[in-house]
C-alpha positions in Angstrom: 9.2 -115.2 27.0 12.6 -116.6 26.4 15.5 -114.2 27.0 17.7 -113.3 24.0 21.4 -114.0 24.3 24.2 -111.9 22.8 27.1 -113.3 20.8 29.1 -113.7 24.0 26.3 -115.7 25.6 24.9 -113.2 28.0 21.2 -112.3 28.1 20.1 -109.0 26.4 17.1 -107.0 27.8 14.4 -106.1 25.2 13.9 -102.4 24.6 10.7 -100.7 25.5 8.9 -97.8 23.9 9.5 -95.5 26.9 13.3 -95.9 26.7 14.9 -92.5 25.9 17.8 -94.1 24.2 15.7 -95.2 21.3 13.2 -92.2 21.1 15.7 -89.2 20.9 17.4 -90.2 17.7 14.1 -90.7 15.9 12.8 -87.3 17.0 16.0 -85.4 16.0 15.8 -86.9 12.6 12.2 -85.6 12.1 13.1 -81.9 13.2 16.3 -81.5 11.2 14.7 -80.3 7.9 12.7 -77.6 9.6 15.7 -76.2 11.5 17.7 -76.0 8.3 14.9 -74.2 6.6 14.5 -71.7 9.4 18.2 -71.1 9.4 18.2 -70.5 5.7 15.3 -68.0 6.0 17.0 -66.1 8.8 20.2 -66.0 6.8 18.4 -64.7 3.7 16.5 -62.1 5.7 19.7 -60.9 7.4 21.5 -60.6 4.0 18.6 -58.8 2.4 18.5 -56.3 5.3 22.2 -55.7 5.1 22.0 -55.1 1.4 19.1 -52.6 1.8 21.0 -50.8 4.5 24.1 -50.5 2.4 22.0 -49.3 -0.6 20.3 -46.6 1.5 23.6 -45.5 3.0 25.1 -45.2 -0.5 22.0 -43.1 -1.6 22.3 -40.9 1.4 26.0 -40.3 0.7 25.2 -39.5 -3.0 22.5 -37.1 -2.0 24.8 -35.4 0.5 27.5 -35.1 -2.1 25.1 -33.6 -4.6 23.7 -31.2 -2.0 27.2 -30.0 -1.1 27.8 -28.8 -4.7 26.7 -25.2 -5.1 24.4 -24.1 -7.9 25.4 -20.8 -9.4 24.3 -18.5 -12.2 26.9 -16.9 -14.5 27.1 -14.2 -17.1 29.6 -13.3 -19.8 30.9 -9.6 -19.7 29.7 -7.2 -22.3 32.2 -5.2 -24.3 31.7 -1.5 -24.6 33.5 0.4 -27.3 33.6 3.8 -29.1 32.1 6.8 -27.5 31.3 7.0 -23.8 29.2 9.5 -22.0 30.9 11.2 -19.1 28.4 12.7 -16.7 29.5 15.5 -14.4 27.7 17.8 -12.0 27.7 21.6 -12.6 26.1 24.9 -11.6 24.8 27.3 -14.2 26.1 30.9 -14.1 25.3 33.9 -16.1 27.7 34.9 -18.9 28.3 38.0 -16.7 27.4 38.2 -13.1 28.0 41.1 -10.6 27.2 42.0 -7.1 26.4 45.7 -7.0 27.8 47.7 -4.0 27.8 51.3 -3.1 30.8 53.4 -4.2 29.9 56.3 -1.9 28.5 56.8 1.6 24.8 57.7 2.0 21.3 56.7 2.7 19.0 54.8 0.3 16.5 57.3 -1.1 14.6 55.0 -3.4 15.0 51.7 -5.2 13.7 51.3 -8.8 14.1 47.6 -9.6 13.1 44.4 -7.8 14.0 40.7 -8.2 13.1 39.2 -11.5 13.1 42.6 -13.3 15.1 42.9 -16.5 17.4 45.9 -16.8 19.4 47.5 -19.5 23.0 48.8 -19.2 23.0 52.2 -17.5 19.5 51.9 -16.1 19.0 53.2 -12.6 18.5 50.6 -9.9 18.5 52.8 -6.8 19.1 56.3 -5.6 21.3 57.4 -2.7 21.1 60.5 -0.6 24.7 61.7 -0.1 24.7 64.8 2.1 28.3 64.6 3.1 29.5 64.2 -0.4 27.3 67.1 -1.5 28.9 69.4 1.2 32.4 68.3 0.3 31.7 69.1 -3.3 30.4 72.5 -2.5 33.5 73.2 -0.4 35.8 72.0 -3.2 34.1 74.2 -5.7 34.5 77.2 -3.5 38.2 76.4 -3.0 38.5 76.2 -6.7 37.1 79.6 -7.2 39.6 81.0 -4.6 42.5 79.4 -6.4 41.3 80.7 -9.7 41.2 84.3 -8.2 44.7 83.9 -6.8 45.9 82.6 -10.2 44.6 85.7 -11.9 46.3 87.9 -9.4 49.6 86.1 -9.9 49.3 86.3 -13.6 48.7 90.1 -13.6 51.6 90.6 -11.1 53.9 88.5 -13.3 53.0 90.5 -16.4 53.7 93.8 -14.5 57.0 92.6 -13.2 58.1 91.4 -16.6 57.5 95.0 -17.9 59.5 96.4 -15.0 62.3 94.0 -15.6 62.6 95.2 -19.2 63.4 98.7 -17.8 65.7 97.2 -15.1 63.4 98.6 -12.5 63.4 95.2 -10.6 65.9 92.5 -10.2 65.8 89.1 -11.9 65.4 87.5 -8.5 62.1 89.3 -7.9 60.9 88.3 -11.4 61.7 84.7 -10.7 59.7 84.8 -7.5 56.7 86.1 -9.3 57.0 83.4 -12.0 57.2 80.7 -9.2 54.1 82.0 -7.5 52.2 81.9 -10.8 53.3 78.3 -11.5 52.3 77.3 -7.9 48.9 78.9 -8.4 48.5 76.9 -11.7 49.3 73.7 -9.8 46.9 74.5 -7.0 44.2 75.2 -9.6 44.8 71.7 -11.2 44.6 70.0 -7.8 41.4 71.9 -6.9 39.8 70.9 -10.2 40.8 67.2 -9.6 39.2 67.3 -6.2 36.0 68.8 -7.6 35.9 66.1 -10.3 36.5 63.4 -7.7 33.6 64.6 -5.6 31.4 65.0 -8.6 32.1 61.4 -9.5 31.3 60.3 -6.0 28.1 62.3 -6.2 27.2 60.5 -9.4 27.7 57.2 -7.6 24.6 58.1 -5.7 22.8 56.7 -8.8 23.2 52.9 -8.7 23.0 51.8 -12.3 23.2 48.4 -14.1 26.6 47.6 -15.5 25.2 45.3 -18.3 21.9 43.9 -19.6 20.5 41.2 -17.4 18.1 40.2 -14.7 17.9 41.1 -11.0 18.7 37.9 -9.0 18.8 39.5 -5.6 17.8 42.8 -4.0 19.0 43.6 -0.5 18.2 47.3 -0.3 15.5 49.2 1.5 14.6 52.9 1.7 16.5 54.6 4.6 19.3 52.0 4.9 22.7 53.4 5.5 25.3 52.2 3.0 29.0 52.8 3.1 31.7 52.6 0.5 34.5 50.0 0.8 35.5 46.6 -0.3 33.0 43.9 -1.2 33.4 42.1 2.1 33.0 45.3 4.2 30.2 47.1 2.3 26.6 46.1 1.9 25.5 44.3 -1.3 22.6 46.2 -2.9 21.8 44.1 -6.0 23.0 41.0 -7.7 22.7 40.9 -11.5 23.2 38.1 -14.0 23.1 38.1 -17.8 20.9 35.1 -18.5 20.5 35.1 -22.3 23.8 33.2 -22.5 24.8 31.0 -19.6 28.1 29.3 -18.7 29.2 26.5 -16.4 32.5 25.0 -15.3 33.1 21.3 -14.8 36.2 19.5 -13.6 37.1 16.8 -16.2 39.4 14.0 -14.8 42.8 13.7 -16.4 42.0 10.3 -17.8 39.3 11.7 -20.0 40.8 15.1 -20.8 42.2 14.1 -24.2 38.6 13.5 -25.5 37.5 17.0 -24.8 37.9 19.6 -27.5 36.9 23.3 -27.9 33.7 23.6 -29.8 32.6 20.0 -28.8 28.8 19.7 -28.2 27.6 18.7 -24.7 24.2 17.7 -23.4 22.5 19.0 -20.3 20.0 17.3 -18.0 17.8 18.8 -15.4 16.8 16.5 -12.6 13.4 18.1 -12.3 12.7 18.0 -16.0 14.6 15.0 -17.5 12.6 15.0 -20.7 13.8 18.5 -21.6 16.5 18.4 -24.3 19.3 21.0 -23.7 22.7 21.4 -25.0 25.8 23.6 -25.2 29.4 23.7 -26.4 32.8 23.6 -24.9 34.1 27.2 -24.8 37.5 26.9 -23.1 39.7 24.1 -21.7 42.3 24.9 -19.0 45.9 24.8 -20.0 46.9 22.8 -16.9 45.8 20.1 -14.5 45.0 20.8 -10.8 47.5 18.6 -8.9 45.1 18.3 -5.9 42.2 16.8 -7.9 44.0 15.6 -11.1 41.4 17.3 -13.2 41.2 20.3 -15.5 38.6 23.1 -15.7 36.4 23.0 -18.8 34.0 25.9 -19.5 30.8 25.3 -21.3 28.6 27.9 -23.0 24.9 27.3 -23.0 22.4 29.4 -25.1 19.4 30.5 -23.1 17.4 32.9 -25.3 14.1 31.3 -24.2 15.0 31.6 -20.5 14.3 28.0 -19.7 17.4 27.8 -17.5 18.1 29.9 -14.5 21.5 31.1 -13.2 22.5 29.1 -10.1 20.6 26.0 -11.2 22.0 22.5 -10.9 22.5 20.4 -14.0 24.3 17.3 -15.1 26.6 17.7 -18.0 27.1 14.9 -20.5 30.4 14.8 -22.4 30.9 12.2 -25.1 34.5 11.0 -24.8 36.1 10.1 -28.1 38.6 7.2 -28.6 37.7 5.5 -25.3 39.5 2.1 -24.9 37.4 -1.0 -24.8 36.1 -2.0 -21.4 34.2 -5.0 -20.0 30.9 -4.5 -18.2 29.7 -6.7 -15.4 26.8 -6.4 -13.0 27.6 -5.0 -9.6 26.3 -8.3 -8.0 29.3 -10.1 -9.6 31.8 -8.2 -7.4 33.2 -9.2 -4.1 35.0 -6.4 -2.1 37.9 -7.4 0.2 40.6 -5.6 2.0 42.9 -6.1 -0.9 40.4 -4.8 -3.4 37.5 -6.1 -5.5 37.5 -9.6 -7.1 35.2 -11.8 -9.2 34.6 -15.6 -9.3 35.4 -16.9 -12.8 34.0 -20.3 -13.9 36.5 -22.6 -15.4 35.9 -25.3 -18.1 36.0 -28.1 -15.5 33.2 -26.3 -13.5 35.6 -25.1 -10.8 35.9 -21.5 -9.6 38.8 -19.1 -9.7 38.8 -16.1 -7.5 40.5 -13.3 -9.4 41.3 -9.7 -8.3 40.2 -7.0 -10.8 40.6 -3.3 -11.4 37.4 -1.3 -11.8 36.7 1.7 -14.0 33.4 3.7 -14.0 30.3 2.8 -12.1 27.4 3.0 -14.5 24.8 2.1 -12.0 23.4 -1.1 -13.5 26.9 -2.2 -14.6 30.5 -1.6 -13.6 33.6 -1.3 -15.9 36.4 -3.8 -15.4 39.6 -2.4 -16.7 42.0 -5.2 -15.7 41.8 -8.8 -14.5 39.1 -10.2 -16.8 39.0 -11.3 -20.4 36.3 -11.3 -23.0 34.1 -14.4 -23.1 34.9 -15.5 -19.5 32.0 -16.6 -17.3 31.6 -14.6 -14.2 29.5 -15.9 -11.3 26.6 -13.8 -10.0 26.2 -13.2 -6.3 29.2 -15.3 -5.2 28.8 -16.2 -1.5 31.4 -15.1 1.0 32.3 -18.7 1.8 33.2 -19.6 -1.8 36.7 -21.2 -2.1 39.2 -21.0 -4.9 39.0 -24.2 -6.9 35.6 -25.2 -5.6 33.4 -27.2 -8.0 29.9 -25.9 -8.7 26.9 -26.6 -10.9 26.6 -23.6 -13.2 23.8 -22.2 -15.4 23.9 -19.1 -17.6 21.7 -16.2 -16.4 19.2 -14.7 -18.9 20.6 -11.9 -21.0 19.5 -8.4 -20.1 19.2 -5.3 -22.3 22.3 -3.2 -22.9 23.3 -1.0 -20.0 22.6 2.8 -20.1 25.6 4.9 -20.9 27.5 2.2 -22.8 27.4 0.9 -26.3 28.1 -2.8 -26.6 30.3 -4.1 -29.3 28.6 -5.4 -32.4 28.4 -9.2 -32.8 30.9 -10.8 -35.1 
């Protein structure tokens, strides 16, 4: 084979198939489309994964933001107007009550009435044996007879000396002495009679009688017991009587409600053991002043009890309707937060944010509480606000279902 010459005249070697200089360019040209496709696939996969991760992260952030917003229920305060029922505790007492004590010393000879018995005024409750008083009375009567005899003697002597004085048989001095002796005897007779009357009265006190019509509440007397006269704290109580056909009770009305209480005003009574029983009375007296220690005034209520349904000493709840009460807002107790600086409520604003507002409370009605200051009609109050709630915090709010009107308050009419 003839050798090929290049343009300069030098021989050129013929290429062979095994030469790498000629094989590599051809191979790289055949693999280039596959590499570019693989690279494109990898880039698309990486971009898609990055987009999915970003989407998931945005969703997580949105869910976390939504979860961080509180969901709360709110109510709008009810308005109570007109009459309000003021409930106060009281103890029933008889129209007249008396602890019966002995007025004289002696031993109990017999008792005639027991607990629960009805008695009339002047009826005998017990009899006392008074031997000392009986002996003192006998001695006083004997002394009275002696003084009466001496008085008669001085009267006769005075009459005789007056006759002698008329004939100047005795001096005026002697006549004056006889007159003085007669006057002293008269005074001694009056004193002796008073002593006899006193002892007779003490002897009568041996009959323990009822001072008024009533019922026996207590009996603390037994046959043979020694009783002594004296003060109520020193002597023994024998009986305790109460007039139960008309009862009375006394309640302490706060100064803030006193203007709504008038003499003759009707009141209602409630027995805890018999709440269905309808009872009533009327205001009998209102104190003319206020107790500075309690800032309240005593009000006496009279309760008819002809049928005997009520017992003296019983506990009752007195209901007074207070006229002219100022309007008050009623909120559930669960809407209140109690802090060191006082109670507060969480009020929902129009932009769904919260305002923590201090309030001044009135009466606690059990299922609702009066708010006197710090809250306006129509404002939304959050129920069960958590302790971690912040002023200005945004929430998702929903109105709670409306409940029936609270006991003891009359909501304002609509419109």
